N, C-alpha and C positions, 0 to 999 in steps of 0.2 A: 668695315663699318657695320655690315649686317651681322658679322660674327659677334661684335661687341654688343650690338643691340639684343641678340639672342641671349647672350650671357646675362645681360642686365634684367631681361624679363624673367629668366630662370631664377636669378637671385631674389627678385622681388616676390616671386611665387613662394620660394622657400621661406623667406622672412615672414610672409603673410600666414603661411601654414603653421610655422613655429609659434607665432604670436597668437594664432587662433586656438591652438591646442595647448598652449601654456597654461598650467594650472588645472587641466582636466584630469579627473581621476578615472582610471580604466578598471573596470570590473570584469572579472572572468565569470561568465554566465554558463551554467550547465543546464541542459534541457533534454526533453525526450519528445519524439513526434507524437502529437495528439491533435489531429484536425478538429476544428479549425484554430485551436489555440496556437499550435506550432506545426508548421509544415516545412518541408525541404524542397528546394528547387536547385537543379544543376548537380554536377558531380565534381569530385576532387576539389581543386583550388577555387573553382567557380561556384561551389556550393554555397547557397545562402538560405537563411531561414525567413519564412514569411508567415503571417498569421496575426491573430489578435495580440499575442504577447510581444512579438517583435515590433509591431506598430506601437504598442503601448510603451515599450522601452524607448523607442525613437522619440515619443512625446515627452517622456520623463527625463531623458538625457540632458537637454538644455536647462531644465529646472533644477537638476542636481549638479550641473557643471561636471558631467561625467560622460564617459563612453562605455559601451558594453560590447564585449566580444563573445559571441555565442558558440558553443560547441555541444555536440551530442554526448550524453553520458555513455561511458564505456560499456557498462553491462546492460544498458537499455532498461533499467529498473528505476522506480521512484525512490525506494528506500525503506527497508525493513531490517529489524535486528535478526541476524542469523543465529545458528546454534552456538556459535562461539562468542556471542555478545557484541559482535561488530556490525556496524551499519553497512548496508549495501546501497547501490544506486546513487542518486543525486545527494541524498542525505550523507552517505558515506564520503562523497567527494568534498562536501562542505566541512565535515568533521576532520577529514585528513588534509585540509588546506589545499586541495587540488582545484577548488573553485571558490568563488566569493558569494555568488547568488544562484539560486535555483529558480528558474522561470519555466513553469510547466503546470500541468493539471495536478498541482500539489495540494492534497487534502490535509487540513490541520488536525493533528491528533495529539494526545497527551504525551505519548512516547517521543514523537518527533519534536514537540515543543521543549522537551528537556535537553535535546541535543542541538537545536538551532533556534534562531529567532524567526518569527513569522511577522509579515507585514499586515496591514489592513486587508480585508477580503477584496479580491479583485472581482470575483463572481460568487454568487450564492445560488445554491441549487438543492434539489432533493434527489431521490431515486425514482426511476420509472421502469415500468415493464414495457418492453418493445415486443409487439405482436403483430400478426397479420391483420390487415384491415378486414372486418367482416364483410362478406359479399354474398349476394344472392345468385351469382352467376354459376353455371355449371351444376352438376349433380354429384353429391357426395354421399357416401354411405351414412354419414351422420344425419342426413335429411330423412332417411328412412326410420330414424328413431321416433319421428312424429307419429308413426303408426303404433308405437308402443307408449303413447303418452299416458295411457291409463295406469302405467306402472310408476309414473313420476311422483305421485303423492308421497310414496314411501321410498326411503333409501334401500339399497340392496341389503344392508344389515337387518332392517326391519322385516323385509319380505322373508329372509332366511329364518328369522326368529318366529314369524307367524307359522311358517311351514313346519318348523321343529315343534312348536307348541301343539299344532294339530296332530302330528305323529305321536307325541307323548301322551296326549289326552286320549286319543283313539286306542293306543296300546293299553293304557291303564283301564279304560272302560271294558275292554275285552277280558282283562285279568279279573276285574270285579265280577263280570258275568260268570266266570269260571269258578272262582274260589269263594265268593261271598255266600255264606249259608242262607242269608235272607233273600237272596236273589232267585226268583222263580222264572225269569225270562231267559236264563242261560241254556246253552246246549251242553251235551255231554263231552264234546270234543273241544279242546282248548284252541285248536286252529280255527274252528268255526266261530268261536266266541271273539277271538281277536280280529278275524276277518269281518265280523259283523260290526265291530267297534268303529272301523274307518268310515264306512258309508253313513252310519248313524250320526257321527260327529260332523261329517261333511254336509249332510242334509240340514243339520241345525246351523252350520256355518252359512248356508244359503237361505236361512230363515224359513226352511220348510219344517214346520212344527216347533219352532223355537219357543213359541208362547203357549203351546198346548201341553196338557199334563203328560208327564213321562210315563212310558210303559214299564220302566224298570221298577222293582219293588224294594231293593236294598237302599239303606240310607246313604251309603257311600256313593252309589251310582247316581242317586238323585242330587247329592251335594256337588259331585263333579259336573253333572249336566247343568246345574244352576250357575256355577261359576263360569263355565264355558260359554253359556248364553250371554252373561253379563259382559264377558270379555269380547265376544263377537260384536255386540251392540256398540260398545265403546270404540272398537277398532274401526267399524264402519262409519261411525260419526267423525272420527279423525280423518279417515280416508276421503270422505265426501267433502269435508271442509277444505282439505288441501287440494283436492281435484278441482274445486271451484277456482282456487288461486291460479292453478296451471292454465286453465282455460281463459280466465279473465285477464291475465297479465300478458298474454301473447308470448309466452315463454319459448314457443317454437321458433320465433324470429331470431333467437340468440343461440341456436343450436351450434353454429359454426364457431362460437367463441364463448366458452363458459367462464372466462376470466374478466371480472368487472372491478376487482380490487385485489390487494395483496392477500386478504383473507381468503378469497376464492381459490387461491393456489392450493390451500389445504383441504378444500371441500370437493376436490375432483381428482380423478386419476387418469384422465385422457391426455392432458397436456404436461409435458416435461418442462423444466425450467433450469436455468443456470446463470452463473456470473463469471467474470474473468477470473481465471485461476490465480490464487495468491494475491488478489487485489484487496484494497481497503474495503470494498463492498463485501467481499467474501469474509474478511475479518470481522466486519460489523455483524453480519448475520450469525457467524459461528462463535464469536467471542463476546462482542459488545452489544448484543441485541437489547432493545429497550422494552419490549413487551413480549407476551406469549406467542403472538403470531409470528414475529420475526425470529424468535427462538426456534419455533417449529420449522420455519423455512430453513434456518441454519442447520438443523439436524438432518433434513432431507438433502441439503447441499453436500454435507459431509459424506453421505452414502454414495453420491455420484461425482465425487471430486475428480476422478480420472476423466470424466467426460466434459469438463469445463473448457470453454473456449480460451485461447491464449490472449486474445485482444478483442477490442470492440468490433473491428471489421469482421473477424471470424464469427463472433456471436450474431451480428446482424445478418450476415450471409446465411447462417444456419436457419434463422427465422424466415428469411425470404425463400429459402429452398424447401422449407417444411410446408406441410399442408394444413397449417394451423395447429399442429400438435407439439410445437415447441415455442417457448417465449424466452426472452433474454432480459435479465435485470441489470441495469447499468445506470450511470449518473445521468441526470435529467438533461444536461446540456448536450452531451454526446448523443443521447436518444433523440432530442429535438433536431439535431443536425442531420441524423440519418433518416428520420421520418420525413424531413422536408426535401429529400432528394427523389428524383424520378427512380423507379416507376410509381412513386407515391402510393405504395401498398402497405404502409405500416401505420399503426396507431399506438398511442401511449396511454398507460394507466399510471398515474402518479401516486407516490407514497404520501399519505395525508399528514404524517407527523414529522418524519425525519427531514432535517435541513442541514446542509453542509456548505463548505465554502472552499474556493481555491485562493491561495495566497502565495506571495513570494517568500522564499526561505533564504536566510542569510547566515553567514558564519557568526558565531557568538562573539568573537573579538572585533567585529566590525560594527560601525554605526549606520550601516547601509539601510537597514530596515526602517530606521527612524526617518531618514531622508525620503525613502520610498513612501512612507505613510503620509508625509506632508504633500508630496507630489500627487498621490492618489486622491487625497481629500480635495485638493484643488481641481483635479480633472473631473471628479464626481460633481463638484459644485458647478463647474462650467458646462457640464453636459457632454464633455469630450469622451469620457469613458462609455457613456451610453451610446454615443454615435459609433464608436468602434465595435461595440457588441452587436449593434444592429447591422453593421457592415459585414461581419464575419458569420453571424448566425442568421443568415438569410434563409427564407423558406422558398424553395424553388417550385413547390407545388401550388396549384391554384387554390387549394383549400387547406386550412389548418385541420388536418384529419384528427389530431389528438383532441382538439377542443370539440369538434363535432362528435367524436366518440363519447366524450364526457357528457355532453348534452343528451346523447342517445341513451347512455346508461342511466343518467339522472331521470329522464322521462320514464324509463322502464321501472326504476325504483318508485317513482311517484305513482305509477299505475298500480303497483302493489299496495302502496299506502292508501290510496283513494278507495281501493276495494274494501278496506276495513279488515283485511285478512293479513296476518303478519307472519305466516309460515314462509320458510324458504322455498322457492319454486324448484329447487333441485332435490326436494324430498324431505319429509319429516324424518329426523334421525332417531336412533334408539334412545338417546338421552332425553328426548322430548316426551316419549310415551312409554318410558321404561316402567312407570308405575302400573300400567295395565298388565304387563307381564308379571310383575310382583303380585298383583291381585290374583292372577290365574295360578301362580305358584302356591299362594296361600290355599286356594281351593283344592289343588292337587294334594298338598300336605294333609289337609283335613280329611279328604277322601281316603287317603292311605291309612290315616289313623283309625277311621271308622271301619275300614276293611279289616285291619288287624284286630280291632275290638270284637267284631262279629265272629271272626274265625276262632278267637280264643274263648269266648264266653257264651256263644249261642249254642243251645243243645239241639236245635233243629237239624243242624248239620250232622250231628252224631246219630240222630234218629233216622235220618234219611239213609245213612250208610248201613245201619243195622236192619232197617225194614220195620214194619209194624209189629209191636209186641203182642203177646197173647192177651195181656190184660186189657189192651185197647180194642179187642175184638168185640163186636156187638153180642148181646145175650143170646139172640137167636142162633148165631153161628156156633156158640159154645154148646147149646142144647142139641144142635144137629150133630155135632161131633160125638156127643155122648150117646146119641141114638145109634 
């Protein structure tokens, strides 16, 4: 009797299972590990996928009257066209009918849209820079740069240009003392004249005698001195204005982190940056950049392609292991996940323009993406999708460091704005004051022209070389010779 009872229960269970699964469509889903969207638990036959997308598919299944069997993509890639024109990764499996749906951190691109169907966006996001949280703890060599804050008003290129200008003007002044026939202040030795030119120009650079009459007598020397004094006055005016910005903006507080935006990546040389090798982010910067800033970043990334991290975990680890001299550019959602994990030592800088999205990808000969669209719209309207996102993108830190950092940088920029001074606190670049050097160059050209003119047309030089002629001797001297 017990045996027949067991057989009956087993039969009823089988009938119930068959009736429950009758009419369900089974979709083969390919995926790739990308926490917290997709994660793996267990090994072998006990392996299962967990995360935002598996939970989302579990919600969508009853709505589509379907089941989903997930497996990891064989080559571990998302999908790009290779050199032979064939698709790799999950896109390749969809094209080759090895899978029906791709559920992963799949970015929608034009090339991919020509090969597969895409559903409604599951998540929308931008790009972010992951960097070490600025800290005032410890002693870093960068802090000692505060002792050299007087150099910050100008960039390195401007300081080099000023020094070169001083050397050229001093050398030219010494040559004028030596070769200009109208110059009476020169010495007989060319080395002495050139040696005199450097301290004279330096004294005028320090405003010692800048406004007093020049002791030189030649027109070329006077013209060169005049243009040099004008150049010095304008350079000092620019320097003092920029120095006020440095002192009033509290720029020393940001010594540990010179990156406040994507543009700042290009205006510094202390911090290296990278993206995941052969990722869509890398392709965007190197191929599909939308503005000049992103194009310039792409050119720099091409130069250091061999040093790119292979995945997000490797990039974030390199940021954490660095002393603030490396930052990692990645998708905003992954960046938020990592910055929200202990030891809570990361901050984010978001891209202000670029927005992208993750979507499901489906085979072209299936109607699956249409059904997914209907389910996603319903889940968005009911707030279920937002609940799943909040569940998996939790912030484990006490403070939202990236938001605090944005406020910190915003207040720093406001401080510069309120000061009424709009120079960059990382120094005035050569393109801002290049006209001053052009003005000095004009003075140098005029001085050289006057020097050539004097050498060619002034007779005094020839008279000095010949000595005084007999006709120029006074009458008394001539009568004495006759006696």
